[in-house]
N, C-alpha and C positions, 0 to 999 in steps of 0.2 A: 504493499499500499504505500502511495507517495503522500508525503506530508506536505501541506501547502506552506507558502512562505509566511503567511500570517500566523499559523500554528507554530512554525519554527521560531518566529521572533518571540511568540508568547512564552513558549518553552524556555528559551534563552534568557528572557527576563526573569522568569521565575528562578532559574538556576543561579542567575547573577545575584539576585535578591537573597536567596538562601545562602550563597557563599558569603555575602557582605555581613549578614547576621550572625556568622558562626566564627569561631576561631579568633583571629586577632582583630576582627573589625572593632570590637569594643574596646580593644587596647589602645586603639588611637582616639584620644578624647575629642579631637575636632571632627572627625568622622562621624563619631556617635552623636556629638551634640548637634551636627547638621541634620542627621537622620531624625532624631527626636524633635528637633525644631520644625521640620518639614510636615511632621505628622500631627501638629496642633490642628485641631478640628474648629474651623472658623464658625460654622452655623451652630455647633454645641456650645462654644464660647459666648455667643450672643444670647443663647438660650438661658445660660445662667444669669444673665443680667435681667431678663425677663422674669425669671423665677424670683430673684431678690426683691424686685419691685412689687410682685404679687405677694410677697410675705411681709411687707411693711404694714403697720397698723396705724390707725387713726391719730392725729395729733390731738392734744388736749382741747384746743379750740375747734376741732373738726374741719378746719380749712385745708388740711393736707394730710400726707401719710409720712411716716418716719420709720427709721430702723436705729434710731439712737439708743446708746447703752442704757439699760435699765427699762426699756420698753418691750411691749410684746413683739413687735416688729424685729427687735434685736434676737430675742429668744427664738423666734421662728427661724431667723437666718442661720443661728447656730445649730439648730436641729437639723436643718437641711445640709449644712457643710458636713456635720459630724456623720450623718447617715451615709452621705455620698462616699466619704473617706473610708468608713468601715467596709462598706460594700467592695471597695477596691482594694482591700487588704492592707491598709495602713493601720498602724498601732496608733490609737487616738487617745489623748487624755485631755481634761480640762483643767484650768487653773483658776479657782474662784478666789475673788476678793472683795471686800467691801468697797462700794462706790458711792460717792456723793452725786446723785442725779439732780438735775435742775431742768426746769421747764418755764417757759414764758407763757403766762395765762393771757386770756382776752381782757382787753381794756387798758393796755399800756398806751400812753399818748405823751406827746411833747408839744409845748408852745414856747417860742423865744421871740422876744421883741413884738408880741402881739400876733404872730403868724404861727398858725397850726402847722406842724411838720408832718410829713407823710412817712409812715413806717415802712420797712421793707415787707412786713406781713400784710400790709393793708394797700400797697401801692397798685393802682390799676395798671393793666397792660400799656406799655408805652409811655408811662409816666416814671420819671427818675424819682426814686425814693430819697428821703432826706436823712433817716436815721435808722439804726438797728440797735436793740438791746444787746449788750454783751452777755454771753452765757456766764452764769455764776454771779451776775449782778445782784445786789441787795434788793429789797422791796421798799417801796416809798411809804407803804402804809397809809394810803390815801394821797391826796394832792400835795406835792412838795414845791414851795415857792422860793425863789432866792435870786440874787443878781449874778450875773456873769462875772468871773474873775479869771483873767488869763495868767499864765505863769511865765514862761520864757519862750514864746513861739519865735521862730526865725523864718522869714520869707525870702531871704536873700540866697537863693539856691546856688547861684554862681560865685558867691563871695568866697575868697580863700579861707575865711575863718567861719564859714557857715556851720552853725550848730544844730545837729539833728537830734539832740537829746533833751528835748523839753520835758521836764518833770521827772528825769531819771534820777536825779540827785536830791536828797533832802536840802541841799543848799539852794536849789532852785526856788524854794518857797520861803527863803530867809527874808524877812522885811515885808512880806505880802500878807494882806489881811484876807484870809479865806474862811474865816469862821462864819458858819451860816450861808455860805455862798456856794454857787455851783461852779466848780473849777472847770476851766476849759483848757485842754492840753493837746498839743500837736503830736500826732504819731511819729515814731521813730526813735531809735537808739536803744531802746529796751523793752521789756515786756509790759503790756497793757496793766498787768497786775501790779508791777512796780510803780508805775504812774499813779494809778488809782490808790494804792496804799499810802503813798506819800502824800497825795492830797487829802485823804482822809485823816491821816495823822496831823496835818496842818489845820484841821477844823472844817473841811469843806463838807457839805451835806449831800452832794451828788457830783459826778464828774461826766463831762462829755469830752471824748477823744475824737478830734476831727482829723481827716486823712492828711498825710504829709504834703502832698502838693508837688513834690520835686520831679514827678514824671506823670505820664498819662495813666499809668497803672495805679497811681495813688491819689486819685482824685474823687472816687466814687465813695459811697458809704463804707465805713470801716465795719466789717463783721468779723468780730473776734471773740476770744474767750479769756476771762481771768484765771482760768483753771481751777480744777476741784479742790485744790489745796488752799485757795485764796482766803485771806483774813479780812477781805473788804467786805463790809456790810451795807454800804450805801449804794444807791443806784448808780450804774455806769452805763453810758450810751456811746455808740460810735456814730459819726456824722460825715457828711460830705465836706470836702476841702473847702469849696466856694462858700459854704456857709460860715465855716469857721474863720476864714478870712474876713468875710463881711462883717460878722459880729466883732471881730477884733477892731476893725476900722471905726465902728460905731462907738466902741468902748473908749476911744480916744477923745471923744468930745462929750461923753456922758454915760450914764449907767444903762445897762441892758437887762431887762427882766426875763425870767424863765420860770415855767411852770411845767412840772413833771408828774406823772402818774405811772408808776411801775408796779405790776402785778406778776409775781413769781411764785413757783413751787420748788422747794428745796428739801431733799430728804435722802437718806442713806438707804441703799439697796445692795443686793449682791449680783455681780455680773462675772463673766468668766471670758478667758483667753481660750483658743482652741490651739492644741499642739498635735501635730501628727508627724510620724517618722516612718521611713522605709524599714522593713523588717531585716534587710540585709545592709552591708557596707560596714566599713571600719568605724567602730564607736569612738575611736580615739580622734578622728578628723570628721567633725560634723559640719557639713554645709548647710547653712540655715537661710531661709528666705521668709519673707512675710509681708502682710498688708493688712490695714486696719479694716475691721468688718463693720463697725458702727458708722452711722451717718450723723449729721447735726439734727437737732430736734425739729428744724423747720421743714425738712423734706426727706425723700427716701434714699438720697445719696448714691445715685447710681454711677456717676462718674467718681464721686468722692465718698466712699471709695469702693463702690460695687465693682469698678472696673478692675483695681488691683486684686480684690477678693476672688473675682470670676477668673482672672488670669492665673492666679495661683491654684485654683481648683481644677481648671482645664489642663494645666501642666501635670499636676498629680495624677490625674486621669490617665493622661497620656503616658507617663512614666510607668503606671501600673499595666496599662494595656500592652506596652511593648515589652514588658518584663525586663527592663534595662538593668543589666547586672552591674549596679553602681558599686564602685570600690569603696567610697565613703558614705556614711549614712547621710540622708537628706531630711532635714527637719523643716516642717512647714509651720507657720504660725498665722493665725487670724486674730488680731489684737482687738480688745475691747477698750472703749473709753479714750480713744485717741483724740477725739474732738473735744475732750474735756481737759486736754493737756498732756496727752502721751500717757495716760495713767496705766493702762494695761501693760505696755512694753516696758515702761520704767519699773513697775511692780516685778515683772519677770526678770529684768536684767539685775536689779538690786538683789533680789532673793536668790539668783543663780550665782552671780559673779562675786558677790562680797564674801560668802564662805570659801570660794576657791581661792580668793586673794588672802584671806586669813590663814588658810591652810599653807599656802606658799611661804607667807610671812613667818609663821611658826616653824616650818622647815628650816628656814635659813637661820632663825634665831637659835635653834637646837644645834645646828651644824657649827655655828660660831660661838657656842657656849654663852649666849647672851639671854637676858630674862625679859627685857622690855624694848618694844619697838623704837622708842626715843633714844636708845643707844645705838642704833644703826646709823653708820656714816653715809653720805650720799652715795659712794660706791657700793656699799652693801644693800642700800635700797634698790639700786639697779639689779643687783642679784635676786631681790624678792620680785621685781618686774619680770625678769627673765624666766623665773621659776613659774610664776603665775601664767605666763604665756605658754609655758610648755606643758603644764598640767591641765590648762583649760581645753576641754574637748572642742568647744564651738570655735571654729577657726575663722569663720566669716559670715557676714549677714548681708543679704541683699533685699532692699526695700522697693516696694511697688505701691506708689500712692498716687492715684490720678494718672492713669495711663491711657485714657480714651477721650481727652478733651476735644470738643467739637471744632475749635479753632486752634488745633494742636500744633506743637513742635515736638521733636524728639529730643528731650533733654536727658543727659547723662551726667550724673554726679561727678564734679571735677576732683577726682581722687587724690591728684598730686597737688591741687591748688595753684596750678600753673597758669590757669586762665582767670581765676575768681578771687584770688587772695586779697585783692584791694576793693572787691565789690562790696557795696554797703550791705548786702544781703549775706555776707560771709560772717557767721556767728563765731568763728574760730579765729581770733585775732592774735597779734604778737607773733611769737616763734613757734606755735603749734604745728606740729607735722602729723598728718593722719597715721594710724597704726600701719606698720609694714604689711604689704600686700594689698592696700587700698588702691594704689595706682594701677596694679596689675589687673584688678577687677575692672576698672574703667577701661583699660585697654582691650579686654576681652569683649566688652559691650561694644566699643568701637569696631572691633574686627567684625562682629555681626553686621552692624550697619553699613560698614565700607563694603562688605560683600554683597549687600543688597542695593549698594548704590544710593544709599540714603544719607543726607546731611544730618548732623546733630549739633546740639547747643550745650556747652558746658553749663552746669548747674552749681551755683554757689552752695556751700554747706550751710544752710540757713537753720539747721535744728528744729524745722518746722514739722518733722514727721519721726516715725519710730526708729530710725536708724541712730538718733541721737543718744540714746541709752547705751548702744553697743559702742558707738565711737567713744564715749566718755570712759567706758571700761576697757578700751584698748583693743577692740575687736575689728579687724579689717572689715570694711563695708563698701557698699556701692548701691546704685539703683536708678531708676528711670522715672521720668516725670514729664508730662505734657503740657503743664501750665495751668495756672489757676486764675486769680483776678487781674493780673498785669495784662497789658495790651500787646498785641502783635505788631512788630515793627515791619517796615518796608522791606527790610533785608530777609526777615524771616518769611515774609510772603513769597519772596523770590525762591526760597529754599523748600517751602513746604506748601505753598498755595494758601488759600484762606483769605480772611478779611483783614486789612490793615487797620490799626487803631481800634480794633475790637478786642475785648477780653478773650484770652484763650478759652476760658469757661465763664460765659456770661450768666450761668445759672449757679455759679460757685456759692455754696452755702444757702440756697434758695430751694423753695418748694418745686421749681421747675427742673431740679436735677434728677430727671427720670430717664427712661430708655430713649428718649427722643434727644437726649443731651449727649449722645456718645457718637464719636466718629469711629465707625466700625473698622476701618482700615487701619487706624492708629492703634486701636487696642489689639487687634490681630497681629499686627507687626511687633508691637511691644511684648506680646505674650510669646511670640517666637523668639525674640531677643532674650527674654526671661528663660525660656527652655534651653536655648543655645548655651548661654553663659552658666547657668545652673549645672546642666549636664556635663559641660566641659570640666568643671571642677569636681563633680561627682565621680567622673571616670579617671581623675588625675591622682596618680599616687603622691606626687610633690604638688602642692597646691600652688606655691608661688616660686618664682625663680630664686636663684641664690642672691644674696644681698649684692654682690658685686655686679651681677647681670642686671639688676633692676637700677642700679646707680647710674643712669643716663640723664642728659639735660632734661629738665622739666619732668622728671620722674622722682617720686619719693623712695628714698632708699635708707630710712632710719627705722631701726627696729624699736619695739617698745622700750628696750633698755637704754635707748639714747634720747628718750622724749620727755623732758621735764613737765611739759604741760600735760601729758597723759598721766604722768604720775600724780600731778596736782589733782587732776580730775578723779582719779581712782581713789585718791585719799578723801576727797570731799564726798564721794559717793559712799565710801566705806562708813563715814560717820553717819550718813543718812539711813544706811541699810538696817533693817530690823532683825533679819535672820542671823543667827549665829552658828548654824549647823555646819559641818565641815565636808559636805559632800553635795554633788549635783543630783537632786532627786528626780531629775528628768533623764538621768543617765541610766547605767545599768543596762538591762536589756532594751529599755527605751529612754532613750533619753528625751497746727492750726494756727492754726494761725494764732499766736500769742503776742505777736508785737507788730 
């Protein structure tokens, strides 16, 4: 019987595929990474987003739906993720913790200089809102009246001595009478919570933070959080830049009155992180990736961050379906309460890494015959840092927060700070050098996008997402980001298409962040990049190049043992950590915006 050419080609393709997937195929991390990346299912990925929106629950005012931590929508989301992972053979645990939840109730309103302001929650379509309540704002207990009092705003954006730190220092309030007044503070330089607490301490009865105004992305309403650990008890609002500037000009010739009514609900609940791990792989080299599962209270959060959560889930499914023989364990995390100030991820990192650091420190003390950490010299502290790095099983963390923005860019974290060290968005100032391996992670992400002939934009390390806790504990990190409230530039439109001078995500932290607020091509390509980079490291026996090989221009080449800034951060974290156990209880067989 003669076999047709079509049949011959089919048989040949099957033989080639079978050959590729046996023997040495998986020994080549790049070939394996490409194969897994190509198998990401776009239709199923989008289906996860639809499912998450369907699992959201009604907001307190009934005007939208939400998946905020502490709500039924979040609980529904966790049950969906857990059931899917268990079905695919992952070892799944949850990490519960007490969480201070907060909601804005109906009836919040504001009037300044006789004009009623339009809130983000009540703004009609096509009408620009004037203000938003900061999450974890205090309650006004009825109508609150007071005169506006500015602190140290600076509108001279091009001046050499421009000061972007209004209200960040207690000295900013010296000589100013804020007692019984509404403090008005310009965004920039530090956390909203810092500004509000300083104003409260100076006697203010409420705070309005107006946007910075130094570029197009910082002119609309400030939508932020004080964080769940805030000690601020007075009302705090965010406002448009133009309003703040107008009010300031008016106060130069007289007083400006304000009336605020703020209704909130603030209570303690229990929420949970989800942790899932491959049943195989070297438990001494854990490749970790994560995304926050919660939304803001105002909406379902399908881009922020259903996109990252769905990308993680689709990659996990793909890894399971292909039965990838990972050399290193892969650990997935879906974080709770990120929108409340990175609560879930910081709870995890502090409870996991503090005991490991304590163990390393005690080992060095014992070996040196010392009794107290205060006896350690700087060189001996470096020994502690090196030991901590060696015994810590989590070797890297990859973060995916907003990877499907409708007016997207392909943003890659600037792991060596070669492009963003002087950026105002860089939260790591001074001589901070990211943990060893961070720049290599950046290069592997770039490798994927270069192969796909896609441009990328370096992203400053702003500490606005869940990688912050890992970076502070000396863990190599990286991640992807498609943009939030800032607007797209002409140069970026040339590279990625889209709309100039329009926010990357114009529904950022709003009720309209639903399945219609996703660029499907962007989330698909980013999930492929996630799959490529994670699989590459999961199949690599040696995770990072030798130090000498990575010591190239614009590349970070310092290990944890030569990073004083990292040591300071670990020390600060250590003091804050509550756990005193000496082992990683996730090992064994299983291991916002605020300013």
